[in-house]
C-alpha positions as CSV (number, residue, x, y, z in Angstrom):
1,M,20.2,-12.3,-22.6
2,T,22.7,-10.9,-20.4
3,T,24.5,-7.9,-21.8
4,H,28.2,-7.1,-21.5
5,E,27.6,-4.3,-19.0
6,Q,25.3,-6.3,-16.8
7,N,28.2,-9.1,-16.9
8,M,30.8,-6.5,-15.8
9,R,28.4,-5.2,-13.0
10,M,27.9,-8.6,-11.6
11,T,31.4,-9.9,-11.8
12,R,33.9,-7.1,-11.1
13,V,34.8,-6.8,-7.4
14,G,37.1,-3.9,-6.9
15,A,36.1,-1.4,-4.3
16,D,35.0,1.2,-6.8
17,Q,32.8,-1.5,-8.7
18,P,29.2,-2.2,-8.2
19,A,29.5,-5.7,-7.3
20,G,32.4,-5.2,-5.2
21,Q,30.5,-2.5,-3.4
22,L,27.6,-4.9,-2.7
23,L,29.9,-7.9,-1.5
24,R,31.6,-5.4,1.0
25,R,28.3,-5.3,2.8
26,Y,28.6,-9.0,3.9
27,W,31.2,-11.0,6.0
28,Q,33.7,-12.8,3.7
29,P,35.8,-15.8,4.6
30,V,39.4,-14.9,4.6
31,A,41.4,-17.9,6.0
32,L,40.8,-21.2,7.7
33,I,41.7,-21.2,11.4
34,E,44.4,-23.8,11.0
35,E,46.3,-21.3,8.6
36,L,47.3,-19.4,11.5
37,E,48.1,-22.3,14.0
38,D,51.5,-23.0,12.7
39,I,54.8,-21.5,14.0
40,R,54.1,-18.1,12.6
41,P,50.4,-16.9,12.8
42,V,50.7,-14.2,10.2
43,R,49.5,-14.7,6.6
44,P,49.1,-12.4,3.4
45,V,45.4,-12.2,2.2
46,K,44.0,-10.9,-0.9
47,L,40.3,-10.3,-0.9
48,M,38.3,-8.7,-3.8
49,G,41.5,-7.2,-5.3
50,Q,42.7,-5.6,-1.9
51,D,45.9,-6.7,0.1
52,F,45.8,-7.4,3.5
53,V,47.7,-8.9,6.4
54,L,46.0,-11.3,8.8
55,F,47.3,-12.3,12.0
56,R,47.0,-13.5,15.6
57,D,48.4,-11.9,18.8
58,E,49.6,-13.3,21.9
59,Q,46.3,-12.9,23.5
60,G,44.5,-15.0,20.8
61,R,42.9,-12.0,19.2
62,Y,42.7,-11.9,15.3
63,G,43.5,-8.9,13.3
64,L,43.0,-7.9,9.6
65,L,45.0,-4.7,8.5
66,D,45.9,-3.2,5.3
67,R,49.3,-4.8,4.1
68,D,51.4,-1.6,3.5
69,C,53.0,-0.2,6.5
70,P,51.7,3.5,6.9
71,H,55.3,4.5,7.7
72,R,57.1,4.0,4.1
73,G,55.0,1.1,2.7
74,A,56.8,-1.9,3.7
75,D,55.0,-5.3,3.6
76,L,53.4,-6.1,7.0
77,A,53.0,-9.8,5.8
78,F,56.7,-10.2,6.9
79,G,56.0,-8.5,10.3
80,R,56.9,-10.0,13.6
81,P,54.0,-10.8,15.9
82,E,55.2,-9.7,19.3
83,H,54.3,-7.4,22.3
84,G,50.6,-7.1,21.7
85,G,50.6,-6.7,17.8
86,L,52.3,-7.0,14.7
87,R,55.8,-5.2,14.1
88,C,57.1,-4.1,10.8
89,P,60.7,-5.3,10.3
90,F,61.7,-2.1,8.5
91,H,61.8,0.4,11.4
92,G,60.0,-1.4,14.3
93,W,56.7,0.3,14.1
94,L,54.1,-1.8,16.1
95,F,50.3,-2.1,15.4
96,D,47.6,-3.9,17.3
97,V,44.7,-5.8,15.9
98,D,42.7,-2.6,15.9
99,G,45.1,-0.8,13.8
100,K,46.3,1.4,16.8
101,C,50.1,2.4,16.7
102,L,51.8,1.2,19.8
103,E,55.4,1.9,19.3
104,T,57.6,4.0,16.9
105,P,60.7,2.7,18.5
106,A,63.3,4.6,16.3
107,E,61.8,7.8,16.9
108,P,63.0,10.1,19.8
109,E,61.5,9.3,23.2
110,T,59.5,12.6,23.2
111,S,57.9,11.9,19.8
112,R,54.2,12.0,19.6
113,L,54.2,10.6,16.2
114,C,52.7,7.3,17.3
115,Q,49.8,8.7,18.6
116,R,48.8,10.3,15.2
117,I,49.1,7.0,13.4
118,R,46.6,4.4,12.7
119,Q,46.6,1.6,10.2
120,K,43.3,0.7,8.5
121,N,41.7,-2.5,10.3
122,Y,38.7,-4.7,9.7
123,P,36.6,-6.9,12.0
124,V,37.5,-10.3,12.4
125,V,35.4,-13.3,13.8
126,L,35.8,-17.0,14.0
127,R,32.9,-19.0,12.9
128,S,33.2,-23.0,12.7
129,G,36.7,-23.2,11.9
130,I,36.7,-20.2,9.2
131,L,37.9,-16.5,9.9
132,F,35.5,-14.2,8.5
133,A,36.2,-10.4,7.9
134,Y,34.0,-7.3,7.2
135,L,35.3,-4.8,4.8
136,G,32.1,-2.6,4.5
137,P,30.6,0.3,6.1
138,L,29.3,0.0,9.7
139,D,25.7,0.4,10.7
140,A,24.9,4.2,11.1
141,A,22.8,3.6,14.0
142,T,24.9,0.9,16.0
143,G,28.4,1.4,14.7
144,K,28.5,-2.4,14.1
145,P,28.8,-4.7,11.2
146,P,26.0,-7.0,10.2
147,A,25.0,-10.0,12.4
148,F,25.4,-13.5,11.6
149,P,22.3,-15.7,10.7
150,D,21.6,-18.7,13.1
151,L,22.5,-21.2,10.1
152,D,23.2,-24.8,11.1
153,C,26.8,-24.5,10.3
154,F,27.3,-21.6,12.7
155,V,25.1,-23.2,15.5
156,A,26.6,-26.7,15.4
157,P,29.4,-27.5,18.0
158,D,33.0,-27.5,16.8
159,S,32.9,-31.6,17.1
160,H,30.2,-31.6,14.4
161,V,31.6,-29.2,11.7
162,F,34.7,-29.3,9.4
163,A,36.2,-26.4,7.3
164,F,38.1,-26.6,4.2
165,K,39.0,-24.4,1.1
166,G,40.4,-24.6,-2.4
167,H,41.4,-22.2,-5.1
168,I,39.7,-21.8,-8.5
169,A,41.2,-19.8,-11.3
170,C,38.2,-17.9,-12.4
171,N,35.7,-15.3,-11.5
172,W,33.6,-16.0,-8.4
173,L,30.2,-15.6,-10.1
174,Q,30.7,-18.6,-12.4
175,A,32.1,-20.6,-9.7
176,L,28.9,-20.1,-7.6
177,E,26.6,-20.7,-10.3
178,V,27.5,-24.2,-10.7
179,G,26.1,-24.8,-7.3
180,I,22.7,-23.5,-8.3
181,D,22.4,-25.8,-11.3
182,P,20.9,-29.2,-10.3
183,A,20.6,-30.6,-13.8
184,H,24.4,-30.7,-14.3
185,A,25.0,-33.3,-11.6
186,S,23.6,-36.1,-13.9
187,F,26.2,-35.5,-16.4
188,L,29.3,-33.8,-14.9
189,H,29.1,-36.0,-11.8
190,R,28.1,-39.3,-13.5
191,F,29.7,-42.4,-12.1
192,F,29.2,-45.5,-14.2
193,D,29.2,-48.0,-11.2
194,D,27.9,-47.5,-7.7
195,A,30.3,-47.5,-4.7
196,D,29.7,-48.7,-1.2
197,P,28.6,-45.7,0.9
198,E,30.3,-47.0,3.9
199,A,33.6,-46.9,2.2
200,N,33.1,-43.4,1.0
201,Y,32.6,-41.3,4.2
202,G,32.7,-37.6,3.3
203,R,32.3,-37.9,-0.4
204,Q,29.6,-36.0,-2.5
205,F,27.0,-38.2,-4.3
206,R,28.3,-41.5,-2.7
207,A,25.8,-42.0,0.0
208,N,22.4,-43.5,-0.3
209,S,19.2,-41.4,-0.6
210,A,17.1,-41.1,2.7
211,D,14.4,-43.7,3.0
212,S,15.9,-45.7,0.3
213,D,18.5,-48.2,-0.6
214,M,19.3,-46.3,-3.8
215,P,22.5,-44.6,-4.0
216,M,22.8,-41.1,-5.5
217,T,25.2,-42.0,-8.2
218,R,22.3,-44.3,-9.5
219,V,19.6,-41.7,-9.2
220,L,21.6,-39.1,-11.2
221,R,22.8,-41.5,-13.7
222,E,19.3,-43.1,-14.4
223,F,17.0,-40.2,-14.2
224,E,18.8,-37.3,-16.0
225,R,15.7,-34.9,-16.5
226,P,14.9,-33.4,-13.2
227,Q,11.9,-31.1,-12.9
228,I,13.4,-28.0,-11.3
229,E,11.4,-25.6,-9.0
230,V,12.6,-22.4,-7.3
231,E,11.0,-20.6,-4.4
232,R,12.4,-17.2,-3.1
233,T,13.2,-17.1,0.6
234,D,14.2,-14.8,3.3
235,Y,17.8,-16.0,2.9
236,G,17.9,-16.2,-1.0
237,M,16.3,-19.2,-2.7
238,R,15.3,-22.8,-2.1
239,L,15.7,-25.2,-5.2
240,F,13.9,-28.4,-5.7
241,A,15.3,-31.0,-8.1
242,L,12.4,-33.9,-8.7
243,R,13.3,-37.0,-10.5
244,Q,10.3,-39.3,-10.7
245,L,11.3,-42.8,-10.3
246,N,8.0,-44.5,-11.1
247,D,4.4,-43.7,-10.6
248,D,4.6,-43.9,-6.6
249,S,8.0,-42.7,-5.9
250,T,9.9,-39.3,-6.6
251,H,13.4,-38.4,-5.6
252,V,13.5,-35.1,-4.0
253,R,17.0,-33.1,-3.7
254,V,16.5,-29.8,-1.7
255,T,19.3,-27.2,-2.0
256,N,19.6,-23.6,-1.3
257,L,21.2,-20.3,-2.6
258,L,22.3,-18.1,0.6
259,F,22.6,-14.5,-0.7
260,P,24.9,-13.3,-1.9
261,Q,27.4,-16.0,-2.7
262,A,27.1,-19.1,-0.7
263,F,25.0,-22.3,-1.4
264,N,23.9,-25.0,0.8
265,I,23.5,-28.7,-0.2
266,P,23.3,-32.2,1.3
267,L,26.3,-34.4,1.4
268,S,24.3,-37.2,2.7
269,A,21.3,-37.8,4.8
270,E,23.2,-36.7,8.0
271,M,25.7,-34.2,6.6
272,T,25.2,-30.9,4.8
273,I,27.7,-28.6,3.0
274,T,27.6,-24.7,3.2
275,Q,30.0,-23.2,0.8
276,W,31.0,-19.7,-0.2
277,H,32.7,-18.6,-3.4
278,V,34.9,-15.7,-2.3
279,P,36.5,-13.3,-4.9
280,V,40.5,-13.0,-4.6
281,D,40.2,-10.5,-7.5
282,D,38.2,-10.5,-10.7
283,T,39.7,-13.8,-12.2
284,N,40.4,-15.9,-9.0
285,C,38.4,-17.0,-6.3
286,Y,38.4,-19.5,-3.3
287,W,35.7,-21.8,-2.1
288,Y,35.2,-22.4,1.5
289,A,33.2,-25.0,2.9
290,I,31.6,-25.9,6.3
291,F,30.5,-29.5,6.5
292,T,27.9,-30.0,9.3
293,S,26.9,-33.3,11.0
294,F,23.6,-34.0,12.3
295,A,24.7,-37.3,13.4
296,G,28.0,-38.1,15.1
297,P,30.8,-36.0,15.3
298,V,32.8,-35.3,12.2
299,D,35.9,-37.4,11.4
300,K,38.0,-34.3,10.7
301,A,41.1,-36.3,10.1
302,E,39.6,-38.3,7.5
303,M,38.0,-35.4,5.9
304,R,41.1,-33.5,5.8
305,A,43.2,-36.4,4.5
306,Q,40.8,-37.0,1.6
307,R,40.8,-33.3,0.5
308,L,44.7,-32.9,0.8
309,E,44.9,-35.6,-1.8
310,L,43.8,-32.9,-4.1
311,Y,45.0,-29.6,-2.6
312,E,48.5,-28.4,-2.1
313,L,49.4,-26.5,0.9
314,P,50.0,-23.7,2.0
315,D,47.8,-22.1,-0.5
316,Y,45.2,-24.8,-1.1
317,I,46.0,-24.9,-4.9
318,P,44.6,-28.0,-6.8
319,R,46.9,-30.7,-7.9
320,K,44.6,-31.2,-10.8
321,N,44.3,-28.2,-13.0
322,K,44.5,-26.8,-16.5
323,A,48.3,-27.5,-16.7
324,N,47.8,-31.2,-16.4
325,N,44.4,-31.3,-18.1
326,Y,42.6,-32.0,-14.7
327,G,44.0,-35.5,-14.7
328,F,41.9,-36.4,-17.8
329,D,42.0,-39.9,-18.8
330,P,40.1,-41.1,-22.1
331,L,39.9,-44.7,-20.8
332,E,38.4,-43.7,-17.5
333,Q,35.8,-41.5,-19.5
334,K,34.8,-44.4,-21.5
335,T,34.5,-46.9,-18.7
336,Q,34.2,-45.2,-15.2
337,T,33.0,-41.4,-15.0
338,F,31.5,-39.2,-17.5
339,T,34.3,-36.7,-17.4
340,G,37.4,-39.0,-17.1
341,M,38.8,-36.7,-14.5
342,G,38.5,-38.9,-11.5
343,N,36.1,-39.4,-8.7
344,D,36.1,-36.1,-6.8
345,I,33.4,-33.7,-7.9
346,N,35.6,-30.8,-6.9
347,V,37.7,-31.4,-9.9
348,H,34.7,-31.7,-12.3
349,D,33.2,-28.5,-11.0
350,Q,36.7,-26.9,-11.3
351,W,37.1,-28.0,-15.0
352,A,33.7,-26.8,-15.6
353,V,34.1,-23.3,-14.4
354,E,37.6,-22.7,-15.3
355,S,37.0,-23.9,-19.0
356,Q,34.5,-21.0,-19.4
357,G,37.3,-18.5,-19.1
358,P,38.6,-16.1,-16.4
359,I,35.3,-14.2,-16.7
360,Q,32.6,-16.1,-18.3
361,D,31.2,-14.2,-21.5
362,R,27.5,-14.3,-20.5
363,T,26.5,-12.5,-23.9
364,R,27.2,-15.8,-25.7
365,E,25.2,-18.2,-23.5
366,H,21.9,-19.6,-24.2
367,L,20.1,-20.6,-21.1
368,G,17.4,-23.5,-20.8
369,S,14.6,-24.2,-18.6
370,T,16.8,-25.9,-16.1
371,D,18.8,-22.7,-15.5
372,K,15.8,-21.1,-13.8
373,A,17.7,-20.7,-10.6
374,I,20.5,-19.1,-12.3
375,V,18.2,-16.6,-13.9
376,N,16.4,-15.9,-10.5
377,Y,19.8,-15.3,-8.8
378,R,21.2,-12.9,-11.3
379,S,18.0,-11.0,-11.0
380,M,18.4,-10.8,-7.3
381,L,22.0,-9.8,-7.5
382,M,21.3,-7.0,-10.0
383,K,18.7,-5.8,-7.8
384,A,20.9,-5.7,-4.8
385,I,23.8,-4.0,-6.8
386,D,21.4,-1.3,-7.8
387,Q,20.1,-1.0,-4.1
388,V,23.7,-0.3,-3.0
389,E,24.6,1.9,-5.7
390,A,21.5,4.1,-5.5
391,G,21.7,4.1,-1.5
392,T,18.3,2.9,-1.2
393,G,17.0,0.0,1.1
394,V,18.9,-2.7,2.7
395,P,20.1,-5.7,0.6
396,L,18.9,-9.0,1.2
397,M,20.8,-10.8,4.1
398,V,22.5,-7.8,5.4
399,L,21.0,-8.4,8.8
400,D,20.5,-6.8,12.3
401,A,20.9,-8.9,15.4
402,E,17.2,-9.3,15.8
403,T,16.6,-10.5,12.3
404,A,19.6,-12.8,12.3
405,R,18.1,-15.0,14.9
406,T,15.3,-15.9,12.6
407,V,17.3,-17.0,9.7
408,R,17.8,-20.6,10.4
409,G,18.7,-23.9,8.7
410,P,18.1,-24.0,5.9
411,V,16.8,-27.4,4.8
412,T,18.8,-29.8,2.7
413,V,17.4,-33.2,1.6
414,D,18.3,-36.1,-0.7
415,G,15.4,-38.6,-0.2
416,V,12.9,-40.8,-1.9
417,A,9.3,-39.4,-1.4
418,P,5.8,-40.8,-2.2
419,T,5.0,-38.9,-5.4
420,A,1.7,-37.6,-4.3
421,T,3.1,-35.9,-1.1
422,W,6.6,-35.1,-1.9
423,K,6.0,-31.4,-0.5
424,A,5.0,-32.5,3.0
425,Y,7.8,-35.3,2.8
426,W,10.9,-32.8,2.7
427,R,9.8,-30.9,5.8
428,E,9.3,-34.1,7.7
429,V,12.6,-35.5,6.8
430,D,14.2,-32.4,7.9
431,A,12.3,-32.3,11.2
432,R,13.3,-35.9,12.0
433,K,17.0,-35.3,11.3
434,R,16.7,-32.2,13.6
435,R,15.0,-34.3,16.4
436,N,17.7,-36.8,16.3
437,A,20.7,-34.5,16.1
438,P,22.9,-34.6,19.3
439,W,23.1,-30.9,19.4
440,A,20.2,-28.3,19.5
441,A,19.7,-28.0,15.7
442,P,17.1,-25.0,15.3
443,E,14.1,-25.6,13.3
444,P,13.9,-23.2,10.3
445,Q,10.8,-21.0,10.6
446,A,7.7,-21.8,8.6
447,A,8.0,-18.5,6.7
448,E,11.4,-19.5,5.5
């Protein structure tokens, strides 16, 4: 049973809140690179309750600054990107990506005010189409932020990754937890008919399982009681959802929790999804996903076009939402899908987590045996929150450069295995996928 106090400790993300202090120890997605590629490479960003301005200067460097100008508090999100930095339109003060004041042009020529001014800045890096920022304390010994692990989504070349995002109107934790709940897919994402996988490129649960001509839609529909197993790993958790098809064959689905707030799942036999749930504030979040292909290059135009059918620019707001009942159609619910909310699983997940309220009241829930990954994750989360609060130890996945190189993969699988040897099967499928990849896909270490 989760108490009210525990629920608040896990969900509140302000800088003075326990979970907020933990999440600031990790790189957080703040924007897609395409959001800074238009005529004006400046965007306001709200992350964990704080307001920032993100921009790209003429040299192609990225900066994230506090949004209020240190002169008189004007909004730097309306600033002019010019002359090596971002200029406040109020009095022309100019700041570079490091927060250094370059000019205070209205001041007398002899003024030294500029030398004493510095705007708070935060490290920004580009990885696989997403700009990540770091808001937390730097390492005491190196003066650097944590290192990025060698995950597949960061190692793959740009041609083999595609990034997208979408807004969800609820707390980040309930949005994340749907991704470590393997049982829900047999219901929330149930389709009454199976579509042609070739005509559904880039869509979740539409591909055939590996080593089988059985589409995932059929597996989920006909075998709705998975046996779920959970393993702790050096990156978080590995989840197994086992659906025994007959005496000889078992469907094996391997997914992962990347601590603290991402999950990693198979899209198809040749593509994976790594997805973060990033707090805007306590009651809103964005999901950021990187799709990684182990076969041919990703068709980015097709993937983007599919998703823009459901999300409206510039803020990636869902076109289906609470205001229009998520597109609910009772006839569709009776004849085509379990939810009656269309064939995109993002809409299904969005309804499920938004319907729990802005912040789910976990004191009222009754968890079952299939929720074991959620129970494990909350235990890990509370331990890490307590570590940061007490100042003892290094939380999981706060990595130095040497350790980061050993955190690889992870493995994702949707396949039909011989029942007796399923534990060896998923590793063999992953090794085969990596051997055949056109880029150097690093093998996860055995101790993973």
